[in-house]
N, C-alpha and C positions, 0 to 999 in steps of 0.2 A: 439446578445444575446448568440450565441454559443461561442463567444470569451471569455465569462465569465465562461464557464464550468470548466476549470482547477481550478479557484478560488473556485467555489462551491465544487468541488471534494475535494480540500484541506481542506476546512472547515468541510466537512462531515467526512473526514479521522480523523481530530482532535476529533470529537465527537465519532467516532468508538474507538479511543484510550482511550478516557475518559470512555466509556462504558466497555471496557475490564478491565481497572483499577478498576472500580466499582465492576465488577464480581469477581475479585480477593479478594477485601475487603470483599465482601459478603460471599464468600467461606471460607475465613480466619476466619470470625466470626462464621459461621455455624458449622465449623469443629474444632474450637478451635486451630487453627494453629497460634501461637504467632510469631510476627515479632521479628527477621529478618528471621525466618525459612522459607524455600521454599520447604519443603517436609512434607508430612503428609498424609492426606486422599486423595485418588485418584481423587475425585471431585475437591479438591483444586489444586492438581498438574496439572490437565487438564486446569483449569482456568488460572493458572500461565503460562503454556506453550502457551495458546491462546494469553495472553497479550504480552509475550515476543516475540513470533513469529510475531505477528501483528506489534509490534514496529520495529523489525528487517526488516520486509518486507517494512514498510513505509519508512525506510531510503533509500532504493533503488528505491522505487516507486515514491516518490514525486519529486526528481530531474529529473527523467526520464520523468514524466508527464510534468514538466515545460519546459524542453529542447524541447520535441516534440511539445508542445503547442506554444512556442515562435518562434522556428526556423522552425517548420513544419506548422501544421494547428491546431489552438486551439479548433475548434469544434470537429474534429475527435479525437484529443488527449483527450478532455474532455469526449467524449462518451466511449473511451477505458478506461478512468479513472473511469467512472461510472460502467462499467462492472467489473473492478478490485475491486471496492468497494463492489459490489454485491457478487463477489466471496469470498471476505474476510468475509463478514457477514455470508455467507453460511458456510465458513470454521469454524468460531467461533461457530456457532450453532451446526454444526456437531461434532466438537471436544469436546465441552462441554458435549455432550450426550455420545459419544463413540469415542475414539481415532482412531479406525480403519476406521471411516467414513470421515476422514479429507483429504484424498489423492486427490480426484477429484477437490474440490474447491481450494486446495493448488496449484495443478498443473495449473489450469486455471489462478489463480492470478500470478503465476510465469511467465507463458507464456506471459501474458499481460504486465508484467514489462519488460521482455526481448524485446518484440515488441516496447514498448515506448522508451526504452534505445537505441535500435538499430536505430530506426527512428530519435531520437534526435541526435545521433552521426553522422549519415549520413547527416542530415540536416545541422548540424554545419560544417562538413567538406565541404559540397557543398557550403555553404556561404563563407567559407574561400577560397575555390578554386576560386569562382567568384570574390572575392575581390582581390585576387592575379592576376587574369587574366585581370582585368580592369586597364588600365594605369592611373596613377594619375598625375594630373597637379598641379604643385604647388611649 
């Protein structure tokens, strides 16, 4: 069951991205910010930054999650992924209220991404070293 956690976290991340896009659309309508403008009312600008930063963070997080899950341990990677997801939800909620409140959840999410990326890289290098060390017959 824990081996499926990276897939669950990935699906939930997609829904987080959908939610942040919805919040931008909602703020755009509420504050009459016409597309393609990305500036206007501060509430809209915060929603826009939440969406963009979540998208930017996901680009680094998702491959890191899958590398750590595939070459490391999918259960532990999935649990770290769930923690990342909780940090990103906290980040979104905090930033939407007040930009000054976003730092702690942002930092937690970033550290979790770095942990997963480093673990994934080390696990891949370890497997490459093992493959190189084993004599092949053939």
